[in-house]
Chimera marker file (.cmm) of the C-alpha trace (Angstrom):
<marker_set name="trace">
<marker id="1" x="0.327" y="0.101" z="-0.118" r="1" g="1" b="0" radius="0.5"/>
<marker id="2" x="1.095" y="3.326" z="-0.729" r="1" g="1" b="0" radius="0.5"/>
<marker id="3" x="1.263" y="5.954" z="1.868" r="1" g="1" b="0" radius="0.5"/>
<marker id="4" x="-0.194" y="9.012" z="1.517" r="1" g="1" b="0" radius="0.5"/>
<marker id="5" x="2.471" y="11.080" z="0.461" r="1" g="1" b="0" radius="0.5"/>
<marker id="6" x="3.623" y="9.064" z="-2.414" r="1" g="1" b="0" radius="0.5"/>
<marker id="7" x="-0.003" y="9.252" z="-3.814" r="1" g="1" b="0" radius="0.5"/>
<marker id="8" x="0.438" y="12.909" z="-3.379" r="1" g="1" b="0" radius="0.5"/>
<marker id="9" x="3.464" y="12.949" z="-5.359" r="1" g="1" b="0" radius="0.5"/>
<marker id="10" x="2.248" y="10.520" z="-7.630" r="1" g="1" b="0" radius="0.5"/>
<marker id="11" x="-0.936" y="12.481" z="-9.116" r="1" g="1" b="0" radius="0.5"/>
<marker id="12" x="1.870" y="15.738" z="-8.478" r="1" g="1" b="0" radius="0.5"/>
<marker id="13" x="3.490" y="13.963" z="-11.130" r="1" g="1" b="0" radius="0.5"/>
<marker id="14" x="1.049" y="13.491" z="-13.600" r="1" g="1" b="0" radius="0.5"/>
<marker id="15" x="-0.831" y="16.734" z="-13.478" r="1" g="1" b="0" radius="0.5"/>
<marker id="16" x="2.299" y="18.476" z="-13.594" r="1" g="1" b="0" radius="0.5"/>
<marker id="17" x="2.389" y="15.964" z="-17.002" r="1" g="1" b="0" radius="0.5"/>
<marker id="18" x="-0.550" y="17.521" z="-17.935" r="1" g="1" b="0" radius="0.5"/>
<marker id="19" x="-0.669" y="20.569" z="-18.060" r="1" g="1" b="0" radius="0.5"/>
<marker id="20" x="3.052" y="20.515" z="-19.811" r="1" g="1" b="0" radius="0.5"/>
<marker id="21" x="1.687" y="18.117" z="-22.442" r="1" g="1" b="0" radius="0.5"/>
<marker id="22" x="4.281" y="15.708" z="-21.515" r="1" g="1" b="0" radius="0.5"/>
<marker id="23" x="3.463" y="12.249" z="-22.500" r="1" g="1" b="0" radius="0.5"/>
<marker id="24" x="4.823" y="8.735" z="-21.435" r="1" g="1" b="0" radius="0.5"/>
<marker id="25" x="6.371" y="6.639" z="-23.411" r="1" g="1" b="0" radius="0.5"/>
<marker id="26" x="4.117" y="3.351" z="-24.395" r="1" g="1" b="0" radius="0.5"/>
<marker id="27" x="5.573" y="0.219" z="-22.354" r="1" g="1" b="0" radius="0.5"/>
<marker id="28" x="7.407" y="-1.506" z="-24.747" r="1" g="1" b="0" radius="0.5"/>
<marker id="29" x="6.253" y="-4.840" z="-26.029" r="1" g="1" b="0" radius="0.5"/>
<marker id="30" x="8.815" y="-7.629" z="-26.052" r="1" g="1" b="0" radius="0.5"/>
<marker id="31" x="8.898" y="-10.089" z="-28.110" r="1" g="1" b="0" radius="0.5"/>
<marker id="32" x="11.001" y="-12.086" z="-24.753" r="1" g="1" b="0" radius="0.5"/>
<marker id="33" x="8.832" y="-15.040" z="-23.215" r="1" g="1" b="0" radius="0.5"/>
<marker id="34" x="11.573" y="-16.184" z="-20.122" r="1" g="1" b="0" radius="0.5"/>
<marker id="35" x="11.648" y="-20.098" z="-20.004" r="1" g="1" b="0" radius="0.5"/>
<marker id="36" x="10.535" y="-21.687" z="-16.978" r="1" g="1" b="0" radius="0.5"/>
<marker id="37" x="12.106" y="-24.643" z="-15.863" r="1" g="1" b="0" radius="0.5"/>
<marker id="38" x="14.567" y="-25.710" z="-18.191" r="1" g="1" b="0" radius="0.5"/>
<marker id="39" x="14.542" y="-28.955" z="-20.572" r="1" g="1" b="0" radius="0.5"/>
<marker id="40" x="18.671" y="-30.160" z="-20.271" r="1" g="1" b="0" radius="0.5"/>
<marker id="41" x="21.137" y="-32.297" z="-22.296" r="1" g="1" b="0" radius="0.5"/>
<marker id="42" x="24.105" y="-33.919" z="-22.254" r="1" g="1" b="0" radius="0.5"/>
<marker id="43" x="26.656" y="-32.471" z="-23.171" r="1" g="1" b="0" radius="0.5"/>
<marker id="44" x="27.692" y="-34.535" z="-25.380" r="1" g="1" b="0" radius="0.5"/>
<marker id="45" x="23.763" y="-34.715" z="-27.240" r="1" g="1" b="0" radius="0.5"/>
<marker id="46" x="23.724" y="-30.835" z="-27.464" r="1" g="1" b="0" radius="0.5"/>
<marker id="47" x="25.184" y="-31.010" z="-31.273" r="1" g="1" b="0" radius="0.5"/>
<marker id="48" x="23.241" y="-27.846" z="-32.474" r="1" g="1" b="0" radius="0.5"/>
<marker id="49" x="26.467" y="-25.762" z="-30.582" r="1" g="1" b="0" radius="0.5"/>
<marker id="50" x="29.990" y="-25.459" z="-31.307" r="1" g="1" b="0" radius="0.5"/>
<marker id="51" x="32.432" y="-24.687" z="-29.734" r="1" g="1" b="0" radius="0.5"/>
<marker id="52" x="33.528" y="-20.716" z="-30.134" r="1" g="1" b="0" radius="0.5"/>
<marker id="53" x="29.656" y="-20.784" z="-28.934" r="1" g="1" b="0" radius="0.5"/>
<marker id="54" x="28.771" y="-18.621" z="-25.350" r="1" g="1" b="0" radius="0.5"/>
<marker id="55" x="27.636" y="-20.060" z="-22.225" r="1" g="1" b="0" radius="0.5"/>
<marker id="56" x="26.863" y="-19.507" z="-19.256" r="1" g="1" b="0" radius="0.5"/>
<marker id="57" x="27.719" y="-22.176" z="-16.381" r="1" g="1" b="0" radius="0.5"/>
<marker id="58" x="26.568" y="-22.610" z="-13.007" r="1" g="1" b="0" radius="0.5"/>
<marker id="59" x="28.128" y="-25.553" z="-10.132" r="1" g="1" b="0" radius="0.5"/>
<marker id="60" x="26.157" y="-25.651" z="-7.012" r="1" g="1" b="0" radius="0.5"/>
<marker id="61" x="28.208" y="-29.241" z="-5.302" r="1" g="1" b="0" radius="0.5"/>
<marker id="62" x="27.758" y="-31.680" z="-8.296" r="1" g="1" b="0" radius="0.5"/>
<marker id="63" x="25.325" y="-30.124" z="-10.168" r="1" g="1" b="0" radius="0.5"/>
<marker id="64" x="26.124" y="-28.678" z="-12.785" r="1" g="1" b="0" radius="0.5"/>
<marker id="65" x="24.269" y="-26.531" z="-16.056" r="1" g="1" b="0" radius="0.5"/>
<marker id="66" x="24.871" y="-24.658" z="-19.340" r="1" g="1" b="0" radius="0.5"/>
<marker id="67" x="22.927" y="-22.379" z="-20.473" r="1" g="1" b="0" radius="0.5"/>
<marker id="68" x="23.421" y="-21.096" z="-24.383" r="1" g="1" b="0" radius="0.5"/>
<marker id="69" x="24.161" y="-16.987" z="-24.717" r="1" g="1" b="0" radius="0.5"/>
<marker id="70" x="22.126" y="-17.317" z="-27.788" r="1" g="1" b="0" radius="0.5"/>
<marker id="71" x="18.819" y="-19.468" z="-26.184" r="1" g="1" b="0" radius="0.5"/>
<marker id="72" x="19.299" y="-16.747" z="-23.687" r="1" g="1" b="0" radius="0.5"/>
<marker id="73" x="19.313" y="-13.743" z="-26.042" r="1" g="1" b="0" radius="0.5"/>
<marker id="74" x="16.356" y="-14.680" z="-27.566" r="1" g="1" b="0" radius="0.5"/>
<marker id="75" x="14.133" y="-15.098" z="-24.707" r="1" g="1" b="0" radius="0.5"/>
<marker id="76" x="16.006" y="-12.644" z="-22.056" r="1" g="1" b="0" radius="0.5"/>
<marker id="77" x="15.413" y="-14.400" z="-19.130" r="1" g="1" b="0" radius="0.5"/>
<marker id="78" x="15.974" y="-18.475" z="-17.265" r="1" g="1" b="0" radius="0.5"/>
<marker id="79" x="14.050" y="-19.174" z="-14.109" r="1" g="1" b="0" radius="0.5"/>
<marker id="80" x="15.156" y="-23.004" z="-12.899" r="1" g="1" b="0" radius="0.5"/>
<marker id="81" x="16.318" y="-24.019" z="-9.222" r="1" g="1" b="0" radius="0.5"/>
<marker id="82" x="18.754" y="-25.299" z="-7.452" r="1" g="1" b="0" radius="0.5"/>
<marker id="83" x="18.758" y="-27.479" z="-4.323" r="1" g="1" b="0" radius="0.5"/>
<marker id="84" x="19.358" y="-24.465" z="-2.965" r="1" g="1" b="0" radius="0.5"/>
<marker id="85" x="16.634" y="-22.590" z="-4.268" r="1" g="1" b="0" radius="0.5"/>
<marker id="86" x="15.428" y="-20.516" z="-7.353" r="1" g="1" b="0" radius="0.5"/>
<marker id="87" x="18.213" y="-18.989" z="-9.752" r="1" g="1" b="0" radius="0.5"/>
<marker id="88" x="17.664" y="-16.066" z="-12.462" r="1" g="1" b="0" radius="0.5"/>
<marker id="89" x="19.586" y="-16.437" z="-15.580" r="1" g="1" b="0" radius="0.5"/>
<marker id="90" x="20.338" y="-13.308" z="-17.926" r="1" g="1" b="0" radius="0.5"/>
<marker id="91" x="22.635" y="-12.656" z="-21.279" r="1" g="1" b="0" radius="0.5"/>
<link id1="1" id2="2" r="1" g="1" b="0" radius="0.2"/>
<link id1="2" id2="3" r="1" g="1" b="0" radius="0.2"/>
<link id1="3" id2="4" r="1" g="1" b="0" radius="0.2"/>
<link id1="4" id2="5" r="1" g="1" b="0" radius="0.2"/>
<link id1="5" id2="6" r="1" g="1" b="0" radius="0.2"/>
<link id1="6" id2="7" r="1" g="1" b="0" radius="0.2"/>
<link id1="7" id2="8" r="1" g="1" b="0" radius="0.2"/>
<link id1="8" id2="9" r="1" g="1" b="0" radius="0.2"/>
<link id1="9" id2="10" r="1" g="1" b="0" radius="0.2"/>
<link id1="10" id2="11" r="1" g="1" b="0" radius="0.2"/>
<link id1="11" id2="12" r="1" g="1" b="0" radius="0.2"/>
<link id1="12" id2="13" r="1" g="1" b="0" radius="0.2"/>
<link id1="13" id2="14" r="1" g="1" b="0" radius="0.2"/>
<link id1="14" id2="15" r="1" g="1" b="0" radius="0.2"/>
<link id1="15" id2="16" r="1" g="1" b="0" radius="0.2"/>
<link id1="16" id2="17" r="1" g="1" b="0" radius="0.2"/>
<link id1="17" id2="18" r="1" g="1" b="0" radius="0.2"/>
<link id1="18" id2="19" r="1" g="1" b="0" radius="0.2"/>
<link id1="19" id2="20" r="1" g="1" b="0" radius="0.2"/>
<link id1="20" id2="21" r="1" g="1" b="0" radius="0.2"/>
<link id1="21" id2="22" r="1" g="1" b="0" radius="0.2"/>
<link id1="22" id2="23" r="1" g="1" b="0" radius="0.2"/>
<link id1="23" id2="24" r="1" g="1" b="0" radius="0.2"/>
<link id1="24" id2="25" r="1" g="1" b="0" radius="0.2"/>
<link id1="25" id2="26" r="1" g="1" b="0" radius="0.2"/>
<link id1="26" id2="27" r="1" g="1" b="0" radius="0.2"/>
<link id1="27" id2="28" r="1" g="1" b="0" radius="0.2"/>
<link id1="28" id2="29" r="1" g="1" b="0" radius="0.2"/>
<link id1="29" id2="30" r="1" g="1" b="0" radius="0.2"/>
<link id1="30" id2="31" r="1" g="1" b="0" radius="0.2"/>
<link id1="31" id2="32" r="1" g="1" b="0" radius="0.2"/>
<link id1="32" id2="33" r="1" g="1" b="0" radius="0.2"/>
<link id1="33" id2="34" r="1" g="1" b="0" radius="0.2"/>
<link id1="34" id2="35" r="1" g="1" b="0" radius="0.2"/>
<link id1="35" id2="36" r="1" g="1" b="0" radius="0.2"/>
<link id1="36" id2="37" r="1" g="1" b="0" radius="0.2"/>
<link id1="37" id2="38" r="1" g="1" b="0" radius="0.2"/>
<link id1="38" id2="39" r="1" g="1" b="0" radius="0.2"/>
<link id1="39" id2="40" r="1" g="1" b="0" radius="0.2"/>
<link id1="40" id2="41" r="1" g="1" b="0" radius="0.2"/>
<link id1="41" id2="42" r="1" g="1" b="0" radius="0.2"/>
<link id1="42" id2="43" r="1" g="1" b="0" radius="0.2"/>
<link id1="43" id2="44" r="1" g="1" b="0" radius="0.2"/>
<link id1="44" id2="45" r="1" g="1" b="0" radius="0.2"/>
<link id1="45" id2="46" r="1" g="1" b="0" radius="0.2"/>
<link id1="46" id2="47" r="1" g="1" b="0" radius="0.2"/>
<link id1="47" id2="48" r="1" g="1" b="0" radius="0.2"/>
<link id1="48" id2="49" r="1" g="1" b="0" radius="0.2"/>
<link id1="49" id2="50" r="1" g="1" b="0" radius="0.2"/>
<link id1="50" id2="51" r="1" g="1" b="0" radius="0.2"/>
<link id1="51" id2="52" r="1" g="1" b="0" radius="0.2"/>
<link id1="52" id2="53" r="1" g="1" b="0" radius="0.2"/>
<link id1="53" id2="54" r="1" g="1" b="0" radius="0.2"/>
<link id1="54" id2="55" r="1" g="1" b="0" radius="0.2"/>
<link id1="55" id2="56" r="1" g="1" b="0" radius="0.2"/>
<link id1="56" id2="57" r="1" g="1" b="0" radius="0.2"/>
<link id1="57" id2="58" r="1" g="1" b="0" radius="0.2"/>
<link id1="58" id2="59" r="1" g="1" b="0" radius="0.2"/>
<link id1="59" id2="60" r="1" g="1" b="0" radius="0.2"/>
<link id1="60" id2="61" r="1" g="1" b="0" radius="0.2"/>
<link id1="61" id2="62" r="1" g="1" b="0" radius="0.2"/>
<link id1="62" id2="63" r="1" g="1" b="0" radius="0.2"/>
<link id1="63" id2="64" r="1" g="1" b="0" radius="0.2"/>
<link id1="64" id2="65" r="1" g="1" b="0" radius="0.2"/>
<link id1="65" id2="66" r="1" g="1" b="0" radius="0.2"/>
<link id1="66" id2="67" r="1" g="1" b="0" radius="0.2"/>
<link id1="67" id2="68" r="1" g="1" b="0" radius="0.2"/>
<link id1="68" id2="69" r="1" g="1" b="0" radius="0.2"/>
<link id1="69" id2="70" r="1" g="1" b="0" radius="0.2"/>
<link id1="70" id2="71" r="1" g="1" b="0" radius="0.2"/>
<link id1="71" id2="72" r="1" g="1" b="0" radius="0.2"/>
<link id1="72" id2="73" r="1" g="1" b="0" radius="0.2"/>
<link id1="73" id2="74" r="1" g="1" b="0" radius="0.2"/>
<link id1="74" id2="75" r="1" g="1" b="0" radius="0.2"/>
<link id1="75" id2="76" r="1" g="1" b="0" radius="0.2"/>
<link id1="76" id2="77" r="1" g="1" b="0" radius="0.2"/>
<link id1="77" id2="78" r="1" g="1" b="0" radius="0.2"/>
<link id1="78" id2="79" r="1" g="1" b="0" radius="0.2"/>
<link id1="79" id2="80" r="1" g="1" b="0" radius="0.2"/>
<link id1="80" id2="81" r="1" g="1" b="0" radius="0.2"/>
<link id1="81" id2="82" r="1" g="1" b="0" radius="0.2"/>
<link id1="82" id2="83" r="1" g="1" b="0" radius="0.2"/>
<link id1="83" id2="84" r="1" g="1" b="0" radius="0.2"/>
<link id1="84" id2="85" r="1" g="1" b="0" radius="0.2"/>
<link id1="85" id2="86" r="1" g="1" b="0" radius="0.2"/>
<link id1="86" id2="87" r="1" g="1" b="0" radius="0.2"/>
<link id1="87" id2="88" r="1" g="1" b="0" radius="0.2"/>
<link id1="88" id2="89" r="1" g="1" b="0" radius="0.2"/>
<link id1="89" id2="90" r="1" g="1" b="0" radius="0.2"/>
<link id1="90" id2="91" r="1" g="1" b="0" radius="0.2"/>
</marker_set>
């Protein structure tokens, strides 16, 4: 819940914007769709990857996960889990 001061400031900003003819920019409609709970394959099966492809790697104990930068660039965000809890990976 916002305080009355925050609500007052918001109303003042909106009134000032209208008085001076400012328009708020529309929110961008990004084409990204986050990946939730990704599926992984063994590295030897990732034949679509090359040695030059960039990866973001995460390890925890004996668990190692790799997130291809090319896929992250298309989706913007991967929401995954490790034994200690949820993680977010972005590029």
